[in-house]
C-alpha positions as a LaTeX table, in Angstrom:
\begin{tabular}{lrrr}
\hline
Residue & $x$ (\AA) & $y$ (\AA) & $z$ (\AA) \\
\hline
Met1 & 56.38 & 18.01 & $-67.42$ \\
Lys2 & 53.15 & 16.61 & $-66.12$ \\
Thr3 & 51.21 & 18.43 & $-68.49$ \\
Leu4 & 53.20 & 16.69 & $-71.16$ \\
Gln5 & 52.79 & 13.63 & $-69.50$ \\
Arg6 & 48.75 & 13.89 & $-70.13$ \\
Ile7 & 48.91 & 15.47 & $-73.80$ \\
Ala8 & 51.29 & 12.24 & $-74.08$ \\
Leu9 & 48.81 & 10.22 & $-72.21$ \\
Ala10 & 45.33 & 11.79 & $-74.45$ \\
Leu11 & 47.33 & 10.88 & $-77.45$ \\
Val12 & 48.17 & 7.66 & $-76.52$ \\
Ile13 & 44.32 & 7.31 & $-75.52$ \\
Ile14 & 43.46 & 7.98 & $-78.91$ \\
Gly15 & 45.63 & 5.53 & $-80.45$ \\
Ala16 & 44.29 & 2.75 & $-78.45$ \\
Ile17 & 40.60 & 3.62 & $-79.68$ \\
Asn18 & 41.81 & 3.60 & $-83.32$ \\
Trp19 & 43.96 & 0.40 & $-82.87$ \\
Gly20 & 40.65 & $-0.77$ & $-81.02$ \\
Leu21 & 38.65 & 0.00 & $-83.65$ \\
Ile22 & 40.52 & $-1.84$ & $-85.96$ \\
Gly23 & 40.95 & $-4.83$ & $-84.59$ \\
Leu24 & 36.90 & $-5.27$ & $-84.14$ \\
Phe25 & 35.77 & $-3.29$ & $-87.11$ \\
Gln26 & 38.48 & $-3.31$ & $-89.62$ \\
Phe27 & 38.36 & 0.71 & $-89.61$ \\
Asp28 & 41.05 & 3.02 & $-89.37$ \\
Leu29 & 39.79 & 6.26 & $-87.80$ \\
Val30 & 43.55 & 7.86 & $-88.44$ \\
Ala31 & 43.42 & 7.32 & $-91.91$ \\
Thr32 & 39.79 & 7.94 & $-92.84$ \\
Ile33 & 39.83 & 11.28 & $-91.04$ \\
Phe34 & 43.76 & 12.53 & $-92.57$ \\
Gly35 & 43.66 & 10.99 & $-96.00$ \\
Gly36 & 45.06 & 7.28 & $-95.67$ \\
Gln37 & 47.80 & 5.70 & $-94.19$ \\
Asp38 & 49.55 & 7.40 & $-96.69$ \\
Ala39 & 48.89 & 10.84 & $-95.97$ \\
Ile40 & 51.42 & 12.60 & $-94.08$ \\
Leu41 & 49.09 & 14.01 & $-91.83$ \\
Ser42 & 48.53 & 10.38 & $-91.13$ \\
Arg43 & 51.78 & 9.47 & $-90.42$ \\
Ile44 & 52.04 & 12.74 & $-88.36$ \\
Val45 & 49.61 & 11.33 & $-85.89$ \\
Tyr46 & 50.88 & 7.79 & $-86.52$ \\
Thr47 & 54.34 & 8.73 & $-85.07$ \\
Leu48 & 53.20 & 11.78 & $-82.25$ \\
Val49 & 50.94 & 8.06 & $-80.73$ \\
Gly50 & 54.21 & 6.26 & $-80.51$ \\
Ile51 & 56.43 & 8.65 & $-79.32$ \\
Ser52 & 53.34 & 9.78 & $-76.87$ \\
Gly53 & 53.83 & 5.62 & $-75.57$ \\
Leu54 & 57.31 & 6.38 & $-74.85$ \\
Ile55 & 57.04 & 9.01 & $-73.15$ \\
Cys56 & 54.10 & 7.65 & $-70.88$ \\
Leu57 & 56.47 & 4.26 & $-70.40$ \\
Ser58 & 57.95 & 6.34 & $-67.49$ \\
Leu59 & 54.69 & 6.61 & $-65.65$ \\
Leu60 & 54.68 & 3.36 & $-65.62$ \\
Phe61 & 57.71 & 2.75 & $-63.83$ \\
Ala62 & 57.86 & 6.25 & $-61.71$ \\
Pro63 & 57.28 & 5.70 & $-57.95$ \\
Met64 & 54.40 & 7.11 & $-56.01$ \\
Thr65 & 54.76 & 10.58 & $-54.52$ \\
Glu66 & 53.71 & 11.10 & $-50.54$ \\
Glu67 & 50.75 & 13.31 & $-51.49$ \\
Glu68 & 49.59 & 9.75 & $-53.60$ \\
Asp69 & 50.53 & 7.15 & $-50.94$ \\
Arg70 & 48.47 & 9.07 & $-48.58$ \\
Asp71 & 45.51 & 9.68 & $-51.56$ \\
Val72 & 45.53 & 5.67 & $-51.27$ \\
Asp73 & 45.51 & 5.19 & $-47.76$ \\
Asn74 & 42.96 & 8.26 & $-46.83$ \\
Arg75 & 39.65 & 7.79 & $-48.50$ \\
Val76 & 36.94 & 9.92 & $-48.10$ \\
Ile77 & 33.73 & 8.93 & $-49.60$ \\
Asp78 & 30.45 & 10.75 & $-48.72$ \\
Gly79 & 32.14 & 12.48 & $-45.81$ \\
Arg80 & 33.01 & 9.40 & $-44.50$ \\
Gln81 & 36.87 & 8.35 & $-44.05$ \\
Val82 & 37.30 & 4.55 & $-45.44$ \\
Ser83 & 39.84 & 2.36 & $-44.23$ \\
Tyr84 & 40.77 & $-1.06$ & $-46.58$ \\
Ser85 & 42.50 & $-1.99$ & $-43.65$ \\
Thr86 & 43.51 & $-6.04$ & $-43.96$ \\
Glu87 & 42.63 & $-8.79$ & $-41.34$ \\
Phe88 & 46.26 & $-8.08$ & $-39.39$ \\
Ala89 & 45.56 & $-4.41$ & $-39.21$ \\
Glu90 & 44.20 & $-2.78$ & $-35.85$ \\
Glu91 & 40.77 & $-3.24$ & $-34.91$ \\
Asn92 & 39.22 & 0.21 & $-33.15$ \\
Asp93 & 37.43 & $-0.65$ & $-29.76$ \\
Leu94 & 34.11 & 0.41 & $-30.11$ \\
Ser95 & 32.84 & $-0.91$ & $-26.52$ \\
Asp96 & 32.99 & 2.45 & $-24.67$ \\
Ile97 & 31.67 & 3.66 & $-27.64$ \\
Lys98 & 28.01 & 1.09 & $-27.59$ \\
Glu99 & 28.47 & 1.31 & $-23.22$ \\
Glu100 & 27.68 & 5.69 & $-24.20$ \\
Asp101 & 24.69 & 4.80 & $-26.38$ \\
Arg102 & 23.12 & 1.98 & $-23.91$ \\
Glu103 & 23.95 & 4.56 & $-21.38$ \\
Asn104 & 21.25 & 6.69 & $-22.63$ \\
Arg105 & 19.14 & 5.01 & $-24.02$ \\
Asp106 & 18.39 & 3.84 & $-20.48$ \\
Gln107 & 17.72 & 7.79 & $-19.21$ \\
\hline
\end{tabular}
C-alpha cells in the first residue's frame, strides 16, 4: 500500500504544479504535453491526478504509528539529541556537571 500512496502523492504533486502554472501564468502544462485538454492522454492524466487525490485523503486522516511518533519526539541533529520540550517539562539538573567542571579546572 505504501507504494501506491507514494505514486498517488507524486501524481498529486504533478497536479498541484500544473494548477499553479494555470493560476499564475494561464499555462496548462499537461494539455501542452499531451495535445490539448480534450486529448485522451490529457484526460487520462487528469483522471489519474483526481484519483490520486482521493487516495491521498487517507494519508490525511491516518493515525501516526508509534515509530513516526517516536521520530518526532527524538530528533537527532548533528549527533546531538534535540528536545523540543514545553516550559512545563521536567528540566535536567546540570548542577552536578558544573561542579565537576569547576573541580577539574581547580586541579
